[in-house]
VMD Tcl script that builds the backbone (N, CA, C; Angstrom):
set m [mol new atoms 345]
animate dup $m
set s [atomselect $m all]
$s set {name element resname resid chain x y z} {
  {N N UNK 1 A 71.897 134.540 128.423}
  {CA C UNK 1 A 72.921 134.358 129.419}
  {C C UNK 1 A 72.308 133.694 130.642}
  {N N UNK 2 A 73.101 132.842 131.279}
  {CA C UNK 2 A 72.606 132.127 132.449}
  {C C UNK 2 A 73.560 132.347 133.620}
  {N N UNK 3 A 72.964 132.563 134.785}
  {CA C UNK 3 A 73.710 132.718 136.032}
  {C C UNK 3 A 73.283 131.581 136.951}
  {N N UNK 4 A 74.264 130.829 137.456}
  {CA C UNK 4 A 74.013 129.727 138.385}
  {C C UNK 4 A 74.497 130.159 139.761}
  {N N UNK 5 A 73.720 129.832 140.787}
  {CA C UNK 5 A 74.140 130.159 142.140}
  {C C UNK 5 A 73.065 129.812 143.148}
  {N N UNK 6 A 73.209 130.387 144.330}
  {CA C UNK 6 A 72.198 130.252 145.370}
  {C C UNK 6 A 71.847 131.663 145.845}
  {N N UNK 7 A 70.593 131.852 146.156}
  {CA C UNK 7 A 70.103 133.210 146.413}
  {C C UNK 7 A 70.646 133.842 147.698}
  {N N UNK 8 A 71.033 133.035 148.670}
  {CA C UNK 8 A 71.503 133.632 149.935}
  {C C UNK 8 A 73.010 133.822 149.984}
  {N N UNK 9 A 73.698 133.678 148.854}
  {CA C UNK 9 A 75.149 133.859 148.795}
  {C C UNK 9 A 75.465 135.337 148.520}
  {N N UNK 10 A 76.299 135.936 149.348}
  {CA C UNK 10 A 76.639 137.353 149.186}
  {C C UNK 10 A 77.321 137.644 147.856}
  {N N UNK 11 A 78.179 136.742 147.398}
  {CA C UNK 11 A 78.867 136.958 146.125}
  {C C UNK 11 A 77.875 136.915 144.968}
  {N N UNK 12 A 76.930 136.006 145.035}
  {CA C UNK 12 A 75.879 135.937 144.005}
  {C C UNK 12 A 75.062 137.226 144.036}
  {N N UNK 13 A 74.713 137.698 145.221}
  {CA C UNK 13 A 73.946 138.942 145.349}
  {C C UNK 13 A 74.691 140.112 144.715}
  {N N UNK 14 A 76.001 140.204 144.969}
  {CA C UNK 14 A 76.806 141.284 144.373}
  {C C UNK 14 A 76.788 141.199 142.854}
  {N N UNK 15 A 76.960 139.973 142.345}
  {CA C UNK 15 A 76.976 139.787 140.896}
  {C C UNK 15 A 75.634 140.148 140.274}
  {N N UNK 16 A 74.536 139.677 140.877}
  {CA C UNK 16 A 73.211 139.983 140.340}
  {C C UNK 16 A 72.920 141.480 140.406}
  {N N UNK 17 A 73.333 142.130 141.491}
  {CA C UNK 17 A 73.161 143.586 141.597}
  {C C UNK 17 A 73.938 144.291 140.491}
  {N N UNK 18 A 75.164 143.825 140.231}
  {CA C UNK 18 A 75.978 144.425 139.172}
  {C C UNK 18 A 75.296 144.242 137.818}
  {N N UNK 19 A 74.823 143.030 137.542}
  {CA C UNK 19 A 74.159 142.757 136.264}
  {C C UNK 19 A 72.912 143.626 136.097}
  {N N UNK 20 A 72.122 143.740 137.164}
  {CA C UNK 20 A 70.907 144.571 137.096}
  {C C UNK 20 A 71.255 146.037 136.868}
  {N N UNK 21 A 72.215 146.542 137.622}
  {CA C UNK 21 A 72.558 147.960 137.501}
  {C C UNK 21 A 73.186 148.284 136.144}
  {N N UNK 22 A 73.748 147.275 135.488}
  {CA C UNK 22 A 74.334 147.476 134.160}
  {C C UNK 22 A 73.410 146.979 133.042}
  {N N UNK 23 A 72.169 146.700 133.410}
  {CA C UNK 23 A 71.124 146.312 132.456}
  {C C UNK 23 A 71.517 145.116 131.583}
  {N N UNK 24 A 72.072 144.111 132.245}
  {CA C UNK 24 A 72.425 142.857 131.564}
  {C C UNK 24 A 71.329 141.847 131.894}
  {N N UNK 25 A 70.649 141.360 130.861}
  {CA C UNK 25 A 69.587 140.370 131.061}
  {C C UNK 25 A 70.194 139.002 131.332}
  {N N UNK 26 A 69.563 138.256 132.224}
  {CA C UNK 26 A 70.054 136.918 132.557}
  {C C UNK 26 A 68.905 136.050 133.031}
  {N N UNK 27 A 69.153 134.754 132.973}
  {CA C UNK 27 A 68.252 133.760 133.554}
  {C C UNK 27 A 68.987 133.187 134.758}
  {N N UNK 28 A 68.296 133.052 135.891}
  {CA C UNK 28 A 68.940 132.565 137.110}
  {C C UNK 28 A 68.581 131.108 137.354}
  {N N UNK 29 A 69.605 130.308 137.641}
  {CA C UNK 29 A 69.432 128.889 137.972}
  {C C UNK 29 A 69.870 128.705 139.423}
  {N N UNK 30 A 68.921 128.386 140.288}
  {CA C UNK 30 A 69.196 128.230 141.717}
  {C C UNK 30 A 69.600 126.784 142.006}
  {N N UNK 31 A 70.870 126.601 142.396}
  {CA C UNK 31 A 71.378 125.264 142.713}
  {C C UNK 31 A 70.544 124.560 143.782}
  {N N UNK 32 A 70.109 125.318 144.784}
  {CA C UNK 32 A 69.389 124.720 145.915}
  {C C UNK 32 A 68.036 124.166 145.481}
  {N N UNK 33 A 67.364 124.872 144.586}
  {CA C UNK 33 A 66.033 124.446 144.143}
  {C C UNK 33 A 66.092 123.483 142.964}
  {N N UNK 34 A 67.030 123.717 142.043}
  {CA C UNK 34 A 67.040 122.981 140.784}
  {C C UNK 34 A 68.169 121.962 140.656}
  {N N UNK 35 A 69.139 122.013 141.571}
  {CA C UNK 35 A 70.283 121.111 141.463}
  {C C UNK 35 A 71.136 121.457 140.247}
  {N N UNK 36 A 71.995 120.520 139.872}
  {CA C UNK 36 A 72.847 120.705 138.685}
  {C C UNK 36 A 73.025 119.340 138.033}
  {N N UNK 37 A 72.974 119.314 136.726}
  {CA C UNK 37 A 73.050 118.040 136.015}
  {C C UNK 37 A 74.492 117.553 135.885}
  {N N UNK 38 A 74.623 116.250 135.758}
  {CA C UNK 38 A 75.927 115.645 135.493}
  {C C UNK 38 A 76.500 116.207 134.202}
  {N N UNK 39 A 75.634 116.389 133.206}
  {CA C UNK 39 A 76.083 116.902 131.908}
  {C C UNK 39 A 76.657 118.309 132.022}
  {N N UNK 40 A 76.011 119.151 132.821}
  {CA C UNK 40 A 76.493 120.531 132.983}
  {C C UNK 40 A 77.837 120.533 133.706}
  {N N UNK 41 A 77.975 119.729 134.755}
  {CA C UNK 41 A 79.262 119.645 135.460}
  {C C UNK 41 A 80.348 119.118 134.527}
  {N N UNK 42 A 80.027 118.118 133.705}
  {CA C UNK 42 A 80.995 117.597 132.730}
  {C C UNK 42 A 81.408 118.686 131.745}
  {N N UNK 43 A 80.428 119.464 131.290}
  {CA C UNK 43 A 80.709 120.552 130.350}
  {C C UNK 43 A 81.676 121.570 130.970}
  {N N UNK 44 A 81.380 121.987 132.201}
  {CA C UNK 44 A 82.252 122.947 132.878}
  {C C UNK 44 A 83.637 122.356 133.105}
  {N N UNK 45 A 83.685 121.076 133.456}
  {CA C UNK 45 A 84.970 120.416 133.670}
  {C C UNK 45 A 85.783 120.396 132.382}
  {N N UNK 46 A 85.133 120.100 131.261}
  {CA C UNK 46 A 85.822 120.070 129.971}
  {C C UNK 46 A 86.381 121.450 129.626}
  {N N UNK 47 A 85.611 122.488 129.914}
  {CA C UNK 47 A 86.025 123.852 129.566}
  {C C UNK 47 A 87.049 124.437 130.540}
  {N N UNK 48 A 86.904 124.116 131.829}
  {CA C UNK 48 A 87.721 124.815 132.827}
  {C C UNK 48 A 88.478 123.908 133.791}
  {N N UNK 49 A 88.067 122.651 133.925}
  {CA C UNK 49 A 88.651 121.771 134.937}
  {C C UNK 49 A 87.929 121.952 136.263}
  {N N UNK 50 A 87.556 120.861 136.889}
  {CA C UNK 50 A 86.756 120.949 138.124}
  {C C UNK 50 A 87.464 121.716 139.231}
  {N N UNK 51 A 88.808 121.722 139.205}
  {CA C UNK 51 A 89.559 122.436 140.252}
  {C C UNK 51 A 89.220 123.921 140.252}
  {N N UNK 52 A 88.839 124.438 139.098}
  {CA C UNK 52 A 88.522 125.864 138.956}
  {C C UNK 52 A 87.209 126.231 139.652}
  {N N UNK 53 A 86.276 125.285 139.731}
  {CA C UNK 53 A 84.978 125.628 140.315}
  {C C UNK 53 A 84.625 124.839 141.568}
  {N N UNK 54 A 85.537 124.013 142.051}
  {CA C UNK 54 A 85.309 123.313 143.321}
  {C C UNK 54 A 85.880 124.185 144.439}
  {N N UNK 55 A 84.988 124.717 145.264}
  {CA C UNK 55 A 85.386 125.651 146.310}
  {C C UNK 55 A 85.847 124.891 147.551}
  {N N UNK 56 A 87.156 124.890 147.753}
  {CA C UNK 56 A 87.713 124.234 148.936}
  {C C UNK 56 A 87.966 125.223 150.073}
  {N N UNK 57 A 87.547 126.475 149.872}
  {CA C UNK 57 A 87.728 127.493 150.914}
  {C C UNK 57 A 86.480 127.640 151.785}
  {N N UNK 58 A 85.359 127.130 151.305}
  {CA C UNK 58 A 84.087 127.338 151.991}
  {C C UNK 58 A 83.822 126.365 153.122}
  {N N UNK 59 A 82.787 126.676 153.853}
  {CA C UNK 59 A 82.387 125.907 155.025}
  {C C UNK 59 A 81.988 124.476 154.666}
  {N N UNK 60 A 81.331 124.295 153.521}
  {CA C UNK 60 A 80.877 122.947 153.147}
  {C C UNK 60 A 82.067 122.003 153.032}
  {N N UNK 61 A 83.129 122.435 152.346}
  {CA C UNK 61 A 84.329 121.609 152.206}
  {C C UNK 61 A 84.964 121.361 153.574}
  {N N UNK 62 A 85.087 122.415 154.346}
  {CA C UNK 62 A 85.750 122.313 155.645}
  {C C UNK 62 A 85.022 121.377 156.604}
  {N N UNK 63 A 83.700 121.239 156.432}
  {CA C UNK 63 A 82.920 120.384 157.326}
  {C C UNK 63 A 82.862 118.928 156.859}
  {N N UNK 64 A 83.408 118.650 155.681}
  {CA C UNK 64 A 83.396 117.267 155.187}
  {C C UNK 64 A 84.274 116.373 156.043}
  {N N UNK 65 A 83.882 115.136 156.146}
  {CA C UNK 65 A 84.695 114.132 156.818}
  {C C UNK 65 A 86.032 114.014 156.065}
  {N N UNK 66 A 87.139 113.897 156.773}
  {CA C UNK 66 A 88.438 113.773 156.098}
  {C C UNK 66 A 88.489 112.644 155.072}
  {N N UNK 67 A 87.777 111.552 155.316}
  {CA C UNK 67 A 87.791 110.446 154.366}
  {C C UNK 67 A 87.128 110.834 153.041}
  {N N UNK 68 A 86.116 111.704 153.106}
  {CA C UNK 68 A 85.463 112.187 151.880}
  {C C UNK 68 A 86.436 113.080 151.113}
  {N N UNK 69 A 87.115 113.976 151.824}
  {CA C UNK 69 A 88.097 114.855 151.174}
  {C C UNK 69 A 89.178 114.025 150.483}
  {N N UNK 70 A 89.662 113.004 151.164}
  {CA C UNK 70 A 90.719 112.157 150.605}
  {C C UNK 70 A 90.239 111.356 149.401}
  {N N UNK 71 A 88.928 111.125 149.299}
  {CA C UNK 71 A 88.383 110.347 148.184}
  {C C UNK 71 A 88.317 111.146 146.883}
  {N N UNK 72 A 88.524 112.455 146.964}
  {CA C UNK 72 A 88.462 113.298 145.766}
  {C C UNK 72 A 89.822 113.234 145.063}
  {N N UNK 73 A 89.971 112.199 144.261}
  {CA C UNK 73 A 91.257 111.932 143.607}
  {C C UNK 73 A 91.233 112.223 142.107}
  {N N UNK 74 A 90.103 112.679 141.612}
  {CA C UNK 74 A 90.003 112.949 140.183}
  {C C UNK 74 A 88.631 113.458 139.813}
  {N N UNK 75 A 88.409 113.542 138.507}
  {CA C UNK 75 A 87.193 114.140 137.963}
  {C C UNK 75 A 85.906 113.480 138.462}
  {N N UNK 76 A 85.795 112.175 138.336}
  {CA C UNK 76 A 84.523 111.524 138.661}
  {C C UNK 76 A 84.114 111.699 140.126}
  {N N UNK 77 A 85.003 111.418 141.089}
  {CA C UNK 77 A 84.574 111.639 142.481}
  {C C UNK 77 A 84.301 113.115 142.781}
  {N N UNK 78 A 85.054 114.008 142.159}
  {CA C UNK 78 A 84.852 115.443 142.398}
  {C C UNK 78 A 83.498 115.891 141.875}
  {N N UNK 79 A 83.175 115.507 140.641}
  {CA C UNK 79 A 81.903 115.933 140.052}
  {C C UNK 79 A 80.712 115.314 140.775}
  {N N UNK 80 A 80.872 114.087 141.231}
  {CA C UNK 80 A 79.797 113.437 141.997}
  {C C UNK 80 A 79.541 114.212 143.297}
  {N N UNK 81 A 80.614 114.587 143.984}
  {CA C UNK 81 A 80.476 115.349 145.219}
  {C C UNK 81 A 79.849 116.719 144.952}
  {N N UNK 82 A 80.273 117.386 143.883}
  {CA C UNK 82 A 79.725 118.697 143.552}
  {C C UNK 82 A 78.232 118.615 143.228}
  {N N UNK 83 A 77.823 117.529 142.610}
  {CA C UNK 83 A 76.404 117.367 142.305}
  {C C UNK 83 A 75.597 117.160 143.588}
  {N N UNK 84 A 76.174 116.453 144.545}
  {CA C UNK 84 A 75.493 116.212 145.823}
  {C C UNK 84 A 75.510 117.444 146.716}
  {N N UNK 85 A 76.609 118.178 146.675}
  {CA C UNK 85 A 76.794 119.339 147.552}
  {C C UNK 85 A 77.044 120.573 146.688}
  {N N UNK 86 A 75.965 121.074 146.091}
  {CA C UNK 86 A 76.089 122.178 145.144}
  {C C UNK 86 A 76.640 123.457 145.776}
  {N N UNK 87 A 76.542 123.576 147.080}
  {CA C UNK 87 A 77.092 124.777 147.723}
  {C C UNK 87 A 78.619 124.797 147.661}
  {N N UNK 88 A 79.231 123.704 147.216}
  {CA C UNK 88 A 80.687 123.676 147.031}
  {C C UNK 88 A 81.115 124.203 145.663}
  {N N UNK 89 A 80.164 124.520 144.807}
  {CA C UNK 89 A 80.500 125.075 143.497}
  {C C UNK 89 A 80.765 126.558 143.666}
  {N N UNK 90 A 81.933 126.998 143.180}
  {CA C UNK 90 A 82.267 128.423 143.252}
  {C C UNK 90 A 81.199 129.189 142.493}
  {N N UNK 91 A 80.707 130.250 143.079}
  {CA C UNK 91 A 79.595 130.955 142.482}
  {C C UNK 91 A 79.755 132.467 142.547}
  {N N UNK 92 A 78.976 133.125 141.706}
  {CA C UNK 92 A 78.088 132.580 140.694}
  {C C UNK 92 A 78.876 132.003 139.521}
  {N N UNK 93 A 78.184 131.190 138.741}
  {CA C UNK 93 A 78.735 130.691 137.492}
  {C C UNK 93 A 78.021 131.466 136.389}
  {N N UNK 94 A 78.801 132.096 135.525}
  {CA C UNK 94 A 78.250 132.885 134.424}
  {C C UNK 94 A 78.532 132.157 133.121}
  {N N UNK 95 A 77.482 131.885 132.363}
  {CA C UNK 95 A 77.600 131.318 131.021}
  {C C UNK 95 A 76.992 132.319 130.046}
  {N N UNK 96 A 77.780 132.735 129.063}
  {CA C UNK 96 A 77.275 133.706 128.098}
  {C C UNK 96 A 77.973 133.509 126.759}
  {N N UNK 97 A 77.333 132.781 125.864}
  {CA C UNK 97 A 77.865 132.585 124.509}
  {C C UNK 97 A 79.338 132.179 124.497}
  {N N UNK 98 A 79.649 131.106 125.191}
  {CA C UNK 98 A 81.030 130.617 125.224}
  {C C UNK 98 A 81.868 131.174 126.357}
  {N N UNK 99 A 81.440 132.269 126.958}
  {CA C UNK 99 A 82.123 132.858 128.112}
  {C C UNK 99 A 81.690 132.079 129.343}
  {N N UNK 100 A 82.658 131.615 130.122}
  {CA C UNK 100 A 82.379 130.869 131.347}
  {C C UNK 100 A 83.238 131.450 132.449}
  {N N UNK 101 A 82.592 131.900 133.527}
  {CA C UNK 101 A 83.329 132.517 134.622}
  {C C UNK 101 A 82.738 132.083 135.953}
  {N N UNK 102 A 83.623 131.809 136.889}
  {CA C UNK 102 A 83.223 131.371 138.226}
  {C C UNK 102 A 83.584 132.466 139.224}
  {N N UNK 103 A 82.583 132.999 139.911}
  {CA C UNK 103 A 82.828 134.035 140.901}
  {C C UNK 103 A 82.402 135.404 140.408}
  {N N UNK 104 A 82.741 136.411 141.178}
  {CA C UNK 104 A 82.416 137.785 140.809}
  {C C UNK 104 A 83.672 138.630 140.859}
  {N N UNK 105 A 83.972 139.267 139.751}
  {CA C UNK 105 A 85.062 140.234 139.658}
  {C C UNK 105 A 84.556 141.337 138.746}
  {N N UNK 106 A 84.371 142.500 139.307}
  {CA C UNK 106 A 83.790 143.611 138.553}
  {C C UNK 106 A 84.588 143.923 137.290}
  {N N UNK 107 A 85.901 143.814 137.353}
  {CA C UNK 107 A 86.731 144.106 136.170}
  {C C UNK 107 A 86.493 143.080 135.063}
  {N N UNK 108 A 86.368 141.827 135.433}
  {CA C UNK 108 A 86.091 140.772 134.447}
  {C C UNK 108 A 84.712 140.990 133.830}
  {N N UNK 109 A 83.736 141.283 134.656}
  {CA C UNK 109 A 82.378 141.512 134.151}
  {C C UNK 109 A 82.362 142.725 133.220}
  {N N UNK 110 A 83.004 143.793 133.643}
  {CA C UNK 110 A 83.049 145.015 132.820}
  {C C UNK 110 A 83.719 144.710 131.478}
  {N N UNK 111 A 84.816 143.962 131.515}
  {CA C UNK 111 A 85.516 143.617 130.280}
  {C C UNK 111 A 84.659 142.766 129.359}
  {N N UNK 112 A 83.936 141.813 129.924}
  {CA C UNK 112 A 83.120 140.930 129.082}
  {C C UNK 112 A 81.857 141.625 128.565}
  {N N UNK 113 A 81.151 142.296 129.455}
  {CA C UNK 113 A 79.872 142.866 129.079}
  {C C UNK 113 A 80.000 144.269 128.498}
  {N N UNK 114 A 81.215 144.829 128.523}
  {CA C UNK 114 A 81.450 146.136 127.913}
  {C C UNK 114 A 80.701 147.272 128.557}
  {N N UNK 115 A 80.578 147.233 129.872}
  {CA C UNK 115 A 79.833 148.281 130.585}
  {C C UNK 115 A 80.790 149.227 131.273}
}
mol reanalyze $m
mol bondsrecalc $m
mol representation Tube
mol addrep $m
């Protein structure tokens, strides 16, 4: 299982604490240190649609120039922006044998991991 996120994000911290306390093994991928590949963003887009994981509620989106926001008219500009500004990806991202989830919801985690 792989968890994608950034270490200083409170939601990521909650998710990792939950996984540890429920003895769920995972590999952590830090967006800030490792970035994210075009292929991985394409994969997530195919499975869920970029709208599901592009965080427009966060500070990074809110601080963008209005012209940049207006340029996000579809998949390619959105994924390009997400690759450049990984902090705009809703996190954590959980990948586990076909299971793909963006964010932290204890009920969803409990249902998936059976804890």
